[in-house]
KOLZA-639327 format. One line per 10 residues: their letters; for each residue x, z, y of C-alpha. Coordinates in nm, 3 decimals. Each point is the difference from the previous one (the first is absolute). Example, Ala and Ser with C-alpha at 12.3 -4.5 7.8 and 13.67 -1.06 7.14 Angstrom:
BEGIN
as	1.230/0.780/-0.450  0.137/-0.066/0.344 $
REM end
This chain:
BEGIN
msdkyihigf	3.661/3.874/17.294  0.044/-0.156/-0.285  -0.208/0.097/-0.340  0.288/-0.172/-0.212  0.375/0.113/0.003  0.359/-0.041/-0.185  0.250/0.205/-0.044  0.310/-0.208/-0.075  0.201/0.275/-0.053  0.331/0.011/0.032 $
pknfstslqr	0.143/0.133/-0.317  0.122/0.353/-0.095  -0.206/0.138/0.314  -0.276/0.215/-0.203  -0.181/-0.372/-0.129  -0.080/0.132/-0.365  -0.123/0.361/0.135  -0.177/-0.171/0.261  -0.167/-0.235/-0.247  -0.154/0.282/-0.219 $
syfsihpgly	-0.043/0.247/0.207  -0.095/-0.142/0.364  -0.137/-0.350/-0.098  -0.189/-0.023/-0.308  -0.161/0.359/0.076  -0.065/0.027/0.351  -0.356/0.016/0.058  0.000/-0.246/0.335  0.189/-0.261/-0.243  -0.144/-0.294/-0.250 $
hlgiglnddn	0.343/-0.076/-0.143  0.103/-0.304/-0.192  0.299/0.102/-0.141  0.310/0.114/-0.103  -0.062/0.376/-0.081  -0.344/0.015/-0.126  -0.119/0.163/-0.349  0.295/0.275/0.063  0.264/-0.354/-0.082  0.290/-0.087/0.154 $
lgyidttvek	-0.135/-0.374/-0.103  -0.360/0.049/0.037  -0.218/-0.209/0.169  -0.367/-0.069/0.060  -0.006/-0.386/-0.226  0.264/-0.202/-0.149  -0.026/-0.238/0.290  0.071/0.289/0.236  0.297/0.049/-0.216  0.126/-0.366/-0.060 $
tlevylktck	-0.019/-0.062/0.388  0.250/0.278/0.081  0.197/-0.061/-0.313  0.055/-0.347/-0.012  -0.206/-0.210/0.293  0.137/0.237/0.270  0.350/0.060/-0.119  0.169/-0.234/-0.190  -0.227/-0.308/-0.023  0.124/-0.363/0.128 $
dykyhevkdn	-0.198/-0.174/0.239  -0.190/-0.287/-0.215  -0.086/0.310/-0.203  -0.148/0.216/0.219  -0.191/-0.308/0.178  -0.146/-0.092/-0.319  -0.203/0.324/-0.066  -0.027/0.117/0.381  -0.336/-0.060/0.085  -0.114/0.193/-0.321 $
lkkhfkhlfq	0.224/0.321/0.153  -0.161/-0.047/0.321  -0.371/-0.039/-0.165  0.067/0.283/-0.257  0.138/0.244/0.280  -0.289/-0.120/0.243  -0.222/0.162/-0.253  0.209/0.322/-0.011  -0.023/0.028/0.375  -0.359/-0.040/-0.018 $
kgkatgkkvg	-0.062/0.274/-0.267  0.263/0.258/0.191  -0.194/-0.047/0.296  -0.322/0.060/-0.133  0.132/0.354/-0.060  0.102/0.017/0.345  0.362/0.059/-0.098  0.328/-0.179/0.104  0.095/-0.212/-0.247  0.358/-0.078/-0.113 $
isaehlsfsf	0.329/-0.009/-0.177  0.329/0.154/-0.049  0.343/-0.159/-0.118  0.349/0.054/0.119  0.081/-0.354/-0.184  -0.223/-0.164/0.295  0.316/0.145/0.247  0.333/-0.104/-0.153  0.135/-0.220/-0.300  0.131/0.252/-0.278 $
sydsissrsk	0.152/-0.311/-0.243  0.105/-0.305/0.094  -0.332/-0.176/-0.157  -0.240/0.130/0.314  -0.105/-0.231/0.231  0.065/0.125/0.415  -0.161/0.252/0.164  -0.117/-0.235/0.254  -0.198/-0.168/-0.302  -0.137/0.303/-0.116 $
aerlhdifgs	-0.106/0.048/0.339  -0.165/-0.332/0.046  -0.212/0.003/-0.324  -0.129/0.373/0.063  -0.134/-0.159/0.324  -0.176/-0.325/-0.221  -0.179/0.305/-0.188  -0.065/0.281/0.245  0.000/-0.201/0.334  0.129/0.150/0.335 $
dttiliivrn	-0.241/0.258/0.024  0.207/0.255/-0.218  0.202/0.292/0.074  0.355/-0.022/-0.113  0.193/0.334/-0.085  0.352/0.004/0.009  0.177/0.277/-0.106  0.408/0.000/0.027  0.276/0.180/-0.032  0.381/-0.029/0.117 $
qydiirslyr	0.177/-0.276/-0.139  0.313/0.175/-0.174  -0.262/0.254/-0.153  -0.230/-0.264/-0.144  0.345/-0.190/-0.150  0.090/0.305/-0.151  -0.326/0.065/-0.160  -0.048/-0.348/-0.118  0.317/0.002/-0.171  -0.121/0.311/-0.156 $
esirvgysgt	-0.302/-0.195/-0.075  0.182/-0.294/-0.131  0.167/0.231/-0.230  -0.306/0.135/-0.115  -0.081/-0.391/-0.103  0.304/-0.115/-0.165  0.278/-0.011/0.263  0.327/0.050/-0.176  0.269/-0.005/0.311  0.155/0.249/0.262 $
faeyfylfyk	-0.200/0.023/0.358  0.375/-0.165/0.143  -0.175/-0.322/-0.205  -0.334/0.044/0.073  0.147/0.011/0.342  0.191/-0.276/0.019  -0.276/-0.250/-0.155  -0.269/0.117/0.217  0.231/-0.133/0.267  0.127/-0.302/-0.199 $
yqdrnyfydi	-0.345/-0.111/-0.101  -0.149/0.117/0.332  -0.209/-0.391/0.009  -0.162/0.083/-0.327  -0.085/0.406/0.038  -0.178/0.265/0.174  0.332/0.020/0.265  -0.276/-0.142/0.267  -0.305/0.143/-0.112  0.125/0.289/0.095 $
afsnafktya	0.084/-0.095/0.356  -0.308/0.154/0.086  -0.055/-0.204/0.314  -0.068/-0.315/-0.244  -0.283/0.169/-0.150  -0.159/0.114/0.311  0.012/-0.395/0.168  -0.105/-0.168/-0.286  -0.344/0.277/-0.048  -0.043/0.009/0.335 $
rlfgehnvkf	-0.010/-0.431/0.061  -0.275/0.040/-0.288  -0.167/0.304/-0.006  0.011/0.072/0.403  0.285/0.306/0.144  -0.313/0.188/-0.010  -0.059/0.009/-0.353  0.343/0.089/-0.111  0.069/0.392/-0.033  0.394/0.132/-0.054 $
lffedyrdkn	0.055/0.274/-0.151  0.346/0.189/-0.010  0.076/0.184/-0.302  0.258/0.205/0.148  -0.331/0.175/0.217  -0.214/0.105/-0.327  0.327/0.206/-0.223  0.223/0.253/0.154  0.370/0.059/-0.130  -0.104/0.187/-0.305 $
gslitgidge	-0.240/-0.264/-0.146  -0.307/0.146/0.073  -0.325/-0.191/0.183  -0.072/0.146/0.353  -0.317/0.147/0.116  -0.122/-0.040/0.360  -0.148/0.286/0.145  -0.330/-0.047/-0.134  0.156/0.124/-0.328  -0.039/-0.366/-0.135 $
tklitdlnka	0.280/-0.200/-0.139  0.113/-0.230/0.321  0.024/-0.312/-0.250  -0.370/-0.055/-0.124  -0.099/0.125/0.405  0.181/-0.261/0.122  -0.114/-0.309/-0.289  -0.381/0.146/0.063  0.063/-0.049/0.380  0.153/-0.343/-0.045 $
ldvegqvnfs	-0.299/-0.141/-0.259  -0.243/0.180/0.213  -0.191/0.242/-0.303  -0.005/0.342/-0.044  0.062/0.240/-0.279  0.265/0.181/-0.176  0.116/-0.019/-0.349  0.237/0.183/-0.196  0.325/-0.206/0.047  0.230/0.030/-0.283 $
hfnqaltteq	0.387/-0.121/-0.095  0.001/-0.260/-0.270  0.344/-0.186/-0.155  0.207/0.288/0.050  0.405/-0.083/0.026  0.279/0.039/-0.276  0.258/0.185/0.113  0.336/-0.161/0.053  0.170/0.076/-0.342  -0.316/-0.102/-0.160 $
lqkkrllnke	0.045/-0.343/0.186  0.343/-0.023/-0.057  -0.089/0.035/-0.365  -0.250/-0.227/0.005  0.210/-0.268/0.201  0.259/-0.016/-0.277  -0.277/0.033/-0.297  -0.091/-0.370/0.165  0.288/-0.133/-0.033  -0.043/0.081/-0.402 $
rphdlsnhll	-0.379/-0.141/-0.044  -0.068/-0.210/0.305  -0.388/-0.043/0.105  -0.161/-0.078/0.331  0.191/-0.120/0.266  0.275/-0.066/-0.291  -0.215/-0.247/-0.117  0.123/-0.404/-0.020  -0.031/-0.154/0.352  -0.277/-0.146/-0.148 $
etaekhriks	-0.258/0.269/-0.038  -0.093/0.263/0.190  -0.007/0.372/0.045  -0.300/0.245/-0.084  -0.139/-0.336/-0.211  -0.319/0.235/-0.121  -0.164/-0.011/0.340  -0.061/-0.380/-0.027  -0.237/0.089/-0.342  -0.283/-0.071/0.133 $
yldedlllhe	0.094/-0.321/0.189  0.187/-0.134/-0.394  -0.336/0.109/-0.152  -0.262/-0.198/0.212  0.153/-0.218/0.205  0.239/-0.131/-0.224  -0.124/0.087/-0.346  0.304/0.109/-0.071  -0.041/0.333/-0.258  0.319/0.135/-0.092 $
eeskmyedvl	0.019/0.303/-0.262  0.033/0.372/0.206  0.308/0.056/-0.167  0.182/-0.327/0.204  -0.201/0.076/0.334  0.106/0.354/-0.007  0.298/-0.029/-0.083  0.186/0.086/0.317  -0.255/0.297/0.085  0.089/0.164/-0.332 $
akrelikeat	0.362/-0.037/0.069  0.025/0.118/0.317  -0.222/0.293/-0.097  0.196/0.063/-0.351  0.339/-0.010/0.233  -0.113/0.210/0.287  -0.113/0.214/-0.283  0.406/0.017/-0.119  0.121/0.030/0.321  -0.239/0.316/0.064 $
lkpstlplef	0.060/0.155/-0.241  0.377/-0.029/-0.006  0.125/-0.105/0.348  0.320/-0.105/0.148  0.290/0.304/0.038  0.066/-0.217/0.367  -0.284/-0.081/0.263  -0.072/-0.365/0.092  0.218/-0.107/0.285  -0.093/-0.212/0.311 $
scdskikntv	0.306/-0.123/0.168  0.045/-0.326/0.087  0.244/-0.241/0.234  0.029/0.129/0.325  0.009/-0.343/0.183  -0.296/-0.099/-0.188  -0.219/0.289/0.073  0.112/-0.018/0.369  -0.157/-0.343/-0.004  -0.288/0.087/-0.130 $
qefflednrr	-0.063/0.302/0.219  0.067/-0.190/0.335  -0.208/-0.277/-0.110  -0.364/0.257/-0.101  0.083/0.221/0.336  -0.020/-0.310/0.194  -0.287/-0.079/-0.188  -0.145/0.378/0.074  0.028/-0.047/0.333  -0.162/-0.350/0.056 $
lqellkinlp	-0.341/0.193/-0.244  0.079/0.282/0.271  -0.094/-0.232/0.286  -0.265/-0.178/-0.193  -0.191/0.320/-0.060  0.085/0.197/0.325  0.080/0.272/-0.144  0.310/0.210/-0.127  0.083/-0.008/-0.354  0.128/0.306/-0.183 $
keyvskwk	0.342/0.058/0.015  0.129/-0.130/-0.317  -0.110/-0.327/0.091  0.249/-0.027/0.334  0.282/0.209/-0.110  0.321/-0.057/-0.214  -0.057/0.039/-0.409  0.152/0.263/-0.107 $
REM end
């Protein structure tokens, strides 16, 4: 069993909760980030931070190859340090699995760079969720991060610009084949969100009374130990999201930024400070964060009287649905298992 691990996501699948209350505190893991120090963006050092937030996320090839050897050297040191503790060493970042914004590099390129740094003897953890739920959840998250359009507009753009967004990222057979080619099938561990949460949204426990998600992750990583698993990143109500969507039109930020900018630009602060020697004022670096927090607060205090709607063009929805149902059938054959019913049944 490998002594290294990479949890690549997918998004909206317990990621923040796992980073803060599993990977970062598990007694058998030497976690490099994200989630250290009870922080959604906590890393063991700024080099790991820059690697996950820039060099494995948005950085084009020429710039990446300029720094690749130094990154490999730094991670090798961390692997040796972690190995000396007798723990498994690794990272967790949902942005490794998909493109949240158009400035992201391809998921295949991310996987290849992870292979450069970690080597093939690494356990890959992939937690998936049925595609329609992911799309709806990412629409909700996009509103939190500045998007102002309706779900119909969002879904239309998701289909129209599938060449550059996360459309093919959530065709999960692509992820399996990419990581199996680089790291070996035996190292790729697929888990399904639907196996761990009941219809009321509560985490499922096993016959031993332990949280099933934690038990299965321990098995996948070949580690022992229980943690006090907690839920982070509480969702806004549909009424609050509807108000936030309307407020985003009045005060654009993050995903509403000019195409030449980026969303969540506060996440690249260490890269700007250390690699580009570009020291921006705190007020500028965190202006989008402050805008988002202010608008979420207003939406929470004064939600809309109407809920957020999830209607969209039925013809496009059926086309997208058939694409993912067929891909899920391929994934089922690759994994040689029966997928949860949500992956092979018609969308509601």
